[in-house]
N, C-alpha and C positions, 0 to 999 in steps of 0.2 A: 807664417807668411805664405800668401798665395801668389801665383804668377800672374793672375788676372783678377780684375775686380768687376767683371761683367756679371749680371744677375744669375745667369745659368751656372757659372762656375761656383759662385758663392753658395747658391742653394744646394748644389751637388756636394760641396764640402760639408755643410752643416747637416745635411740629411744622413750623414754617416752615423750621427748620434741617434740614440733611440728616442721615440716620441715622448716618453715620459720626461726625459731630460730637457728636451726642447720646450715642452709645455711649462716647465718650471722656470724658464727665463723670464724675468720681470721687466728688465729694461734693456733697450738698445741705445747706446749713446754714440752719436755719429757726427760727421761733418755734414756739409750740405749736398753730398752726393746723392743722387736720386735713387740709387739701387738699394741702399740699406733699409730704408723704411718699408720697401716692398717685401722684406723678409717676414714681416708680421702677417702677411696674407697667406703664406704657404708654409713657413718654417717655424716661426715663433708666435703663435696665435695669441698668447697671453701677455706679450711684451708691450711695454709703453716706449715709444720712440722719443728720444730727447736729442734735439739739435744743439750741439755745444754752442754756447753764447759767443765764444771767441770767433767762430766762423761767421756768425751773424754780424758782429762788429767789423770784422775784416771785409766783408762784402760791402757794408755801408761806406767804410773808408775808401774802398776802391771806387765807389760812385763819386765821392767828393773829388778824388784825384782826377777822374775822367773829366769832370766839369772844369776843374782848375786848368788842366792841360788845354782844353778847348778854348777857354777864356784867354789863357796865356798866348796862344797862337794868333790871337787877334791883334797883338801888339808886335812891333818890330823887335828883333833880338837885341837891339841896342837900347831899347826903351827901358826906363826905370821900372815901369810896371811889369814888364817881362822878367826882369832880373829878380824882383821881389817875389813874384809868384813862383819862380823856379827855385830860388834859394831857400825860401822859408815855408815850403809846403808842409813840413812836419808840424808846424804850429797849428795848421788847420785840423790836424788829426789829434792834437793833444787834448786829453780830457779837460773839461772846463774847470775842474777843481785844482788842476795843476798849473793853470795859466798864471803867470806872474804879472800883476798890474801895478807893482810898486817899484821894481828895480828898473832904473833908466840906464840905457847903455847905447852904444853906437851900433846901428844896423846898416848894412849896405843898401843904398838907395834912399836913405834918409839923410837930410842935411842937419839934423838935430838929434839929441838923445831921446829915445822912445822906449816904451815897455813892450813886452810881448803882446799885450792886449792892443796896443796902438798899431802894431804891425798887422795883427789879424783884422782890425777894423779897416785898415788901409786896403788890404786885399779884398775884403768883402764889399767895400765901397766901389770897387772897380766894375762889378757886374752883379745885377740883381739875382740872376739865376744861381750864381755861386753862393750868395747869401742865403737863398732859399734852401739850397742843398745842405749848407752848413747848419742852419737852424733845425732843419728836419732831422738830420742824422744825429745831432747831439741831443735832440729831444728824445729820440728813440733810445739812445745809449743811456740817457738819464733814467728813463723808465725801467730799463733792464737792470741797472744798478740798484734802483729803488725797489725792484721786484714787484712792480705794480702791473699785474697781469691785465687788468681791465683797460688801463690807459695804454699799455703796449699794443694790445689788439686794435684799439681805436686808432692809434697813431700809424700802425702799419697799413690798415685798411684805407686810410685817407690818403689819396694820391693827388690831391688838388694843389695847384700852384707849385709844382716841383719840376725841375728839368728832366728831359727824357732819360738821361743816364741813370738817375736815381729812380725814375718811374719803372724802368725795366727791372732794377734790383728789387724794388718793393713788390713787383708782380710775382717774382719767384718766392719772396718771403711770404706772400699771401697764400701761395699754394701749400706752404708748410707751416702755416700760422699756429696750428695746434702743437706741433713738435717744438716750435720756438717758445711758446708759452710754457711748455713742460720744462724748459731749461731754467726758468725762474721759479718753478714750483718745486722741482726736485734738486737735491744738492749734488748732482753727478756731472762729471766732466771727462772728456777724453784727453785731457792735458798730458798725462804720462805717456800715452800712446803717440801723441804728436811729437813729444820729445824723442821717442824712438825713431819716428819717421824722419826727423831732422838728421839723426845720426846716419840713417840709411842713405839719405840724399848726399850727405857729406862724403861717405865712402865712395859713392858713385862718381862724384866730382874728382876726388883725389886720384882714383885709379883709372879714370877715363873709360869706365865700363868694365864689365866682367865677361869672360868667355861664355859662361852659361849661368842660368839662374841658381843652380845648386851651389856653385862656388860663392855666389853672392850670399846665400843663406848661411853657408858654413862660416863665412867671415863675420857675419852679424852675430851668429850664435857664439862664436869664440869671444867676441867683444862682450856680450852679455854675461858669459860665464866668468870672465876675468875682471869685471868691474862690479 
C-alpha cells in the first residue's frame, strides 16, 4: 500500500525493482485512473495495459444516472413521473438479460399491474435523451459481454445522437480505447484488489480515520493475516 497514487510516487516505488524484473511484467490491470497506463512509458515498457471492464460499465451507468437526474428535475417533486424516475432508477441499470417482462406486480406511480419492462418503457418514454443514453449504454455493455472488439470500438467512437453527460464519458473512453479493448481480449481483472479496497474503505468509515498512515497499514495487514 502506498500513501499516494500520483505518478511520481508510483514510479519511485516500482523503480526500486531491477530493470530485468520490470521488463518481465506482461500486463498492468487497472481501473480508469490516468496514472497507471503511464507506467508503461518509463517503468514497464513491455507491459500491456488492461482497463478492467467493471470500471467501464460503472462509468457508463453513472452517465445514465446523470441524465435520469436531470430529466427527473424537470418534473415537480409531487409528480408521478418524478417518483417513478427516483424510485426505480436501478431498473435502468439492470442488464437486459435479467429484466423480467412476464411477472406483473404493483409499482408505485402505476394504477395497474405492470412488469419491469413496462416500468422501464414508461421512464424512457418521458424523455428522448434518456432513451438515447439507455440504448447506447446497453449496446456497449452487450458488446463487452459478447467480447466483440470490432463492434465495441465502433460503438465507443460513435458519439452521434447522445446527451452531453454520456458524450463526456465516451470522450474519456475514446482516449483509452485500446486499453478497454484489451479487457475483452485478455482474461484478466483487478476484481480481487477491488475487494481489498472495499475492506480498506470500510475500516476508514468504522474508525472515522486513523492517526497516521502506518496505523492504517498495520490494521489492514492484521486483517489479511487473520482471514
